[in-house]
N, C-alpha and C positions, 0 to 999 in steps of 0.2 A: 670249236669257234668262241673265243672269249670276248662275251659282251662286256738382267743396277749396268777491262783495261784499268783493273783496279787492284794494286797490290795490297796484300794484308797488312797488318800492323803488329803482330806479336813478334817479339824478339827472343831468340833462344839463349840458354845458357849453355855454352859449348861444353862438351864432355872431354874431360881430360883423357889424355891418352895413356895407355898402361905402359909400364917399365918393360923395356925389351927383355927378352929371355935371355938367360946366361948363355954365353957363347959356347957352342959344341956340346950343350948339355944333352945327355941322354938318359933316359930313365928305362930301366928294363924291369920286367916282371921275374923275380928270383924263381918262380915255379912256372915251368912252361906248360900252357895249357892250349889244347885243341880249340880252333876257332868255333864259336857256337853258331851252328847252322839252323836257320828257321825251318819249322816243319811246315812245308806246303801241301801236305797231303790233303787231297780233297778241295783244294782252292779252285776257284774259277775266276776268269778274267776275260774281258772282251771290250771291244771298242763298239760303241753304239752312236750312230750318226743321226742327228735331229735335222730333218729338211721339210721344207714347205714354202709356199709363197710368203711375201712380206706381211707381217701383222696377223699372223694366225696364233701367236703366243708361244713361239718356240724358246724365246729366251726366259719367259716367265716359267715355262715347263722346266728348263735347264736349272733355273735357280731353285725350283722346288725340289728337284730330283736330288740336287747337291746339298740343299738345306741351308744355303747361304746365297747371298747375291754375288755372283761372278759375272753375270751378262747383263748388260743394261736393257732397260725396256722404254718404249715410247710408242705412242700412237703414230709416229711419223714412219714412213716406209724407210727400209734399209738402216734402221737404227743399229743393227749388227752389221759390222763391216769385215770381222775378221773371224777366223775359226777360233772359237772359244772351247778350250777343253775343261770340263768339269769331272770330278772324280768323287765317287762315293762308294765306300765299302760297307756291305751289309752282310753281317755273318761271315761265312766263307767266301763270299763273292764280292769281286771288285768291277764295278761298272765305270767305264771310262766314255763320258758322253762327250760328243763333238757338236757343238751348235754351229749352224752355218748361216751365212747371210741368205736372205730370202732371195730365191732365184728371180732376176730381174728380165722381164721380157718386153718392157716398153721403151728403155733408153739403150744406145749403143755407144755410149761414152766409154773411154778406156776404164774408168772406175767401175762401171757395171761389167764390163767385160773381165776385169779382175776379180770381182764378187762371184761371178758365174763360174770361173775356174776353181774357186775356193770350194765351190758346192760340188763341183765334178770331182775334184781330187779327194774330198772327204769321203765319197762313196766307194772308192777304190779298195780300200783295205779294212773296212769294217766289218764285223761279224753280223750285225743286224741293223736294219735302218727303221727309224721312227718317222713315218710320212704323217705330218701334221696338217690337219684340215679343220675348219670350223664346222662343228656338228651340224648336219643338215645343209650344209652349202658344198658346191663343188662347181668352179668356173674354168674358164680357159687358162689363167694362170696356175692354178692348181693341176690341170691336165699337162701342162708343160713340165712341171716338176715330176709329176707321175711318170712320164715319159723317159725320165733320166734314171729311173731305178734300174740297177743292174739285174739282168735276168739271173734266176737261181739264188740271189741274195734274200735271206728271209726278211720280209718287210712287214711291220706292225702299223696297221691304221690307228692313229690316235685322233679320235672325233672329240676335239678340244671345245671348250666353252660350252659344255653341255647345259650349265646353269642359265646360259642365255636363251634357250628354247622355251617358248611358251607353252608348247605341247610337246611333252617327252615322248609320247607315243609315236610321233611322227618320225623319230629316229630310225625305227625298225625298217620301215620300207626304204628309207635313204640307205641304210647299211646294206641292204640286199642289192641296191643298184651299185654300191661301191664295190660289192663282191663280184659283180659282173665286170667291173672296169680293170681289176687286177686280182691276182691269186695272193691276197694278203694270208700271211701265216696267222695273224691275230687281228681281232677287231676290239678297240678299247675306247668305248664312250666315256668321257670324263671332263673334269675341270681341273686344270693345273694348279687352281688356288685352294683345292680340296685336299687336305692331307691323306684322308682314307684312300682316294683315288690314287694318289701318287704311291703309297704304300702297296696298293694292289698292283700296280704297273710294274714294281720291282719284282714281284712274285712271278708275274707273267714273263718277264724277260729272262729271269735266271736261267731257265733251261737253254737258252740261246748262247750263253757265254761258254767258250771253250774251258775244258778242265786244263788249267795250267797256273804257274805262280802269278802273283800280283805283279803289275808293272810299277806300282807307286806304293809308298808307305800307307799304312792303314789310316792315318788321320790326314792324308792329303785331300785337298780340296780342288786345286787347279794346278795346270803346269805354267800359268801366265804369271808375269812379274808383277810386283807392286806398282811400278812405272807404267805398265800397260794398264793396270786397273785405274790409275789416276787419270789417264787420258780418256778412258771410257767414262768415268763418272762425270768428268766435265762436260763430255759430248752429251750425255744423257740430260743434264741440267740445261744445256744450251737448247736441245730439241723440245724439251718440255715447256720451257719458258718463252720460246719464240713461236711455237705453234706452227701453223702452215705459212707464216710470213717469210720464213728463211728456207730457202731452196735446200734439198738434200746434199747438194755439192758443197758441204762445210765439213771440216775435220778438225781435229785438236792434236797438236803435236807437243810432246813433253820436252821442252828444251833444257830443263835442269831437274834433277832429282837427287837429293842429298839426305842422308841419314846422319843425325846428330844424336846419339843416344836415343831419347824418348820423343825427337822432333824429326820431322820429315819437311825440307825445304823443297817445294815444287813451284816450277815455273812453267806455264803453259801458255800456247799460243792457238788462238783460234783462227784457222785459216779460211778465208772466204774468197769468192772470185770477183765481187765487185764492191766499190766504195758504199753503194746504197745498202749492201748487205752489212757492212761493218756499222753503219748507223742503227740498223735495226738491232743488232746485238747491244750496242752501247746504250741505247735508249735515251730518253730525256734526263739530261744532268747526270748521265752515267748510271742510272739507277737499275736498270736490267742487268748490266754487266756485273754490278755489285751483287745483285740478288743471286746470279749464276754462281759467282765465286762463293758467296756465303754458303749456299746450299750444298755446293760441291764439297767445300772444305768440311762442313759438318759431317756430311756422310763419309768422307774419306776418314775422319777421326774415328767414327764408329767402326769402320771396317778394318783399319790399320791399327786400331787400339793405340794411337799416338797423337801428340799434338801436330796439327799441320799448319804450316805457313804457306799460303798459296796465292800466287800473283798471276793474274791472266791479262794477256795482251791480245789484241785482234789485228790481224795482218791480211793484206789484200795480195793474192796471187791469181791474177787473171788466167784462166784456162787450166788450172791445175789438175782438175777431174779427168782431163782429157789428154793428159801428158804423162806418158810412162815413167820418164825420170823423175817428175814430181811425186808420182805415186810410190815409187820405190823409196825415195828420201823420206816419205811419210809413213814408211813401215808397211806398205801393201806389196805383198809378194808377187 
């Protein structure tokens, strides 16, 4: 037993298009060579689901495991709305992590049913499950998620936020009660913000990965597009800068994403259910919306390593979170 309504102002210099290639040009290697087949001997690769109730640090853990921000974080429940795949290759082993929305037990809207389906489907085909809870705590929402774990599937208890406990010795009797609740394969008290704990977790998980070739390139970090990342970053800044004022039934839709050399032109729409919510986002004199746009643009420029021209609008779509058609049009499966 192992104890991430105000248009920007930058204007791009358009990139010139390259000359078309000569018609019917064919280049052949004069010396025939056999294709190089990579050596996959000894490689391991497996899918690892990260599950838990909202706000236990799943996205923070995923970002730490990948080594870069690919999933947004916020104190607001249901920050993660989609399954986010993070990839990390360590030595001969490739870990494919799937961050899921926090399982929702309080609301029955179509949005929450959609998020819960994402959790359940993520558990179906993975090789090991990370069940994330706050160290020393276990409530009804945690129990609901624990009840979803497939029988016979290796599950690792991640007792996260260990650094927040005032008495570390209290975690030992708590771990004993968790052992009685479920036959966990491993027990890992840790803090997702501590690098040594994250590295230790890789070593614990490695034996649970099947011996098989990698699914992705060695330097891959995620299978999500830059367009998706843009919507997530805007949504993160939205939630962080509105706090508890704005209901969780708000989303971000990327209406335009264009690449022009070293520039990205992005047009995003924040979708809310009521006119009053629109006012909360815009703020006095448009200051809050400007700040959301400014912080999102700066972070996107760091992540994309490119200049970003970002414009954000706020739109009202009454009842969108309980409308299956709207959910599909906004990218929810």
